[in-house]
C-alpha positions, 0 to 999 in steps of 0.5 A: 720693414726691412730686416736689419737693427733699427734702434731709432724707430718710434714703436708707434712706427714698427707696430700696431699697440696690440701687436706688442707682449710683454715678456713672460720673465717680466712683472708689475714691479717696474722692472727690468721689462722688456715687450715685444713685437714680431713683424715679417722677418724680424722682431721689435723689442721696446722699454715697457716703461716707454712704449710710445719710445724708440725701438731695437729692431733685428732679424728675426733670425737674430732674434731666435739665436739670442733667446736660444743663447738665454735660454741654455744659458739659464739651463746652464746655470740650473 
């Protein structure tokens, strides 16, 4: 899959079900949970409540930058 931002592709076309994993910050109460799938050169992100719905696919470097910035922000807040 091309490493570009894509929000129209259904999850079943992005990765097999076993490839998706839930965020470590998610819980079973049904809040704002996401699941990710690591792909070749990119990362898929989907709503855990809509497993067959659309997926945000971003380049791996963009995902790594996002995670790093969120971690740094959380650390700064204490």
